[in-house]
N, C-alpha and C positions, 0 to 999 in steps of 0.2 A: 226602319226595317224594310225588308224586301223579301221576295221569294227566289230561291235558287241562284241568285247572283247579287254580289255586293262589291263595294270598292276594294275589299280584301281578296277578291277572287284573282288567282294568278292563271293567266290564259296562255295556251300554246295554240299555234295555228298549223293544222295539217294541210299542206298545199300552199304554204305561205309564199313560195317562190314562183308560183304561177301567176298569170295576169290578174285573175279575180282575187286570189289570195293576197297579192301585193296591194291592190287597190283598197280592199276592205280592211286589211291590217292597218294601213295608214289612217283610215277613217276611225277605226277602233281606238288607235293610239290618240288621235285628236280628240276623241270623246272622253278621254281619261281612263280608258281600260288599261290594266296592267298586263301588257303582252310581254311574256318573258322568253319566248322562243318559238321557232318554227320547226317543222319536221319534213325532211326530204332525204331518203337514204342515199341519193346520189350526190348530195351536197353537204353531207355531214362535215362539221368543222369550219364551214364558211359562215358568213353573216350577211345580212341584208340591211342596207341603210335606207331609212324612210325619211322623206321630207315631210314633217308633220305640221299640220295647221290646226291649232286647237279651235274647237267649236262646240256649241251646245252648252248646257248648264254646268258641265264639269270643265269648261275651257280654262278656268282660272288655275286649275291644278294639273292640266295636261302639259306635257313638254312640247314646246315649239321648236321647230328647226330639225336638224338631222338626229335621228334616233337609230342606233345600231342594234339589231336583234339577231342573236345567234341561231344557227341552224343545226339541228341534231339529226342523227341517223334513224332513231327510233323514238317512239313516244316514251318508252321506259327510260331511255337515256335523258330525254328532256325533263321528265318528271323528277328523276333523281338529282339532276343538276340544278333545277330551278324551284322545286317545290310546287310545281303547277298542279292545280286541281280541276281545271276546266280545259277542254279541248274543243276547238271549232274546226269542222271538216269542210274544206273547199277542194275536194278531190273529185275528178271526173267520175261519172257513173260506173264505168267498167272496173274501177279500182276502189270505189267507195266502201264496199263491204269489208274488204281487208283492212282498210284504214280505220273503220269504226271498230271492228273486232280488236284491232291492235290497241286502240285507246281504252276499250273496256277491259281487256286483259291486263293492261298496264296499271289498272286501278284508278283511273281518272274518276272523280266523283260525278262530274257532269260532262256530257258529250253533246255538242250541238251540231247537227248535220244539216248544212245549207243545201247540199247538192240535190238537184231535181233529176228526174228520169232514172232513178235507181230501180231495177227490177224488183217486183214485189217479193219474189222468193228470196232475194238478198236481204231485203228489209226484215222479213220474217226471221232470218237467221240472226241478224245483229240485235234486233229488238228482243228476241228471246234470250240471247246471251246477256244483254244489259239487265233484264229482269232477274236472271239467275244470279248475277254478280252484285245486284243492288246499285247499279249505275243509273243516274238520272240522265235519260236520253231524250233530247228534244229534236223533233224532226223525224224523217227527212223532209226535203222540199219545203223548207220554212225560212222565215226571215231571221229567226233567232230570238234572242231575249235581251231586253234592255231594262235596267233600273236607272231611270233618268237621274243625272247628276252624279252617278256612282260608277256604272260600268255598262258597256254595250258589247255584246258578243253576237256577231252576225252582220246583217246588211241593213238594219233599220237606221234611218237617218236620226242622229242624236239631237238635232236642233228643232224638232217638231214641237216638243213639249218639255216641261220641267217636272221636278218631283212634286208629288201630291198624294192624295189618299184614295185614288181609284185604282183597282186592279183590272187588267185587261187580258183576256185569253181569246185567241182567234185562230181559226183555220186558215184565214186569208192574210197574206202579207199586205196587199194593197189596202184592204179594209182596216188592218191594224193601223196603218199610217193615217188613214182618214179619220178614224176615231180618236187617235192621239191629237190630231189637229183640231177636231171639233170641240174637244174638251181640254184644250191646251192651257186655258186660263185657270183650270182647277188642278191639273197635273195628275201624275200617276205614280203609284208605288213601284209596280213592275208591269211591263207589257211582254207577253210571251206569245209567239206565233208557233202553234203546234204542228202546222202543216196540214195539207189537204189530201195526202196519199191514203190509200185504203188501210195501210198499216203504219202507225206512228208510235214513237216511243213514249210520249206523254199525251194524256187525254185532257179534255175539258175537266173531268172529275179530279185529276191530279192537281191541276191548277186551282180549282175551286177549293179543294181541301186545304191547300197551302195558304190561299188568301183568307179562308175562314180562320186559320190559326194566326194570321199576321195582325198584330194589334194596330198597325198603322194603315191598314186597308179598311175603309168604311163601306165601300160599295164595289161590286164587280160587274164589269161589262163583259158579256160572253157573246162572241160572234161565231155562228155556225154557218152551214150551207146545206143544200140539198144532198141527198144520198146517204146511205148507211143509217145507223140508229144512235150515233154518238150523242146527239142532242136529247133524244128521248131518255137515254140512260142518265145523262146529266140531270134531266128534270126529276127523275126518280131519286137521285142522290140528294139533290137540293131539298126535296120535300122531307127527307128524313134527317138531314145533317146540317143544313145551312141556316144560320141565324142572321147573317148579313143580307141586305137586299141585293138582288141580281137583276140586271136589265139585259135583254138579249136582242140580237138581230140575226135573222136567218136569210142568207143570200139565196136568191133563186125563186122568188114568188112567181115570176113569169117564165120560168124555164119550161121548155117543151118536154113531154114525157118521152123517156127512152133515149135521150140524147145526152152524151157526156158534155158537161159545161165546165171548162177550165181544168179543175183538179181531177185527177184520176178517180177519186172516190165520189165525185159529184155526178151521180147518175140516178135517175128516178125510174122506178118500175111500178106502174099502177099507182095506187095511193101510198105505197111505202116510200119513205124518204122524201116526201114533198115538203116544201117550206110550210105549207098550211098545216100539215100534220105535226110538224115539229113545233110550230108556234102554238098549236092547240095543246100539245103535251106540256110545254113550258108554262103557258098561261093557266093551265089547270092546277099548277102548284104555286101560283102567285107571282110568277116571273112576268114582268111587263115586257112585251115584245114590240119593238118598232118595226114599221114596214119599210123604212129607209134608214140609212146610217144617221142622217141628220135628225130624224124623228127619235131615234134611239138615244142620241145625245141629249135631246130635250127631256126625255123621260128620266135620264140619269140626273139631270140638273134638278128636276122637280123633286125627286126623291131626296137628294142631298139637301135641298132647301128645307124640306119638311122634317129633317132629323134634328 
């Protein structure tokens, strides 16, 4: 089992013909992802050939060597021709909003937005549209989502870890990779990077709810950061709805007040949004919070050993 992504997912890449799109499409194919098409209105009817090198836990079923992927003019055309249900967006910020809206309006079940630097007003528009249409939107400014051994949509390296029974939801791409490495011997059901922008399509709570319902996830690691109140809201949800153990890490214990740190949403004002306040909210509902990523991994191991 997994959440939001499986080996049956059929993926199209918006922006596949650009440099980043080409690079990461090849890596997704090498990780066993079923990439069935790309979208570029100026190159409709063409195809792109990728030199694929299989890697990671799904390497045994990934195709090695040249793989030809067709390019379609619109998401609707790609979906009609291939049966795609997932789209991943590698479109530059000025054009990302229209690309995401196109994917949502075409009826894609899941849209993963990798692009960073999208204006908040644009994100508000496409996140609102996705909520109205019932589309699962992940991002923007995120590493994507990976179900190890099954499918990888985005930029997460697929060879860090293998399949297992830990669920991971994180605001930070880098910390996603580190936690996957720290707990690589145990493995993960699904790792989802929700992004650190002020407005995102999927929240910690969305992932926690899905992991709670997943019979093959035994424990969830939640990574947050300073700024906003997403972690406090997650704590309230956990206290009322979560039966599985949750371990958390909040990045930014040493961040100075009033200074943006990395992500656009990571800014502290007074006592609001501090790592200490978030840790206190989580610990008050029984979530163990590590002060470093490595300590968080130790806590996860302790809980799994005691179950």
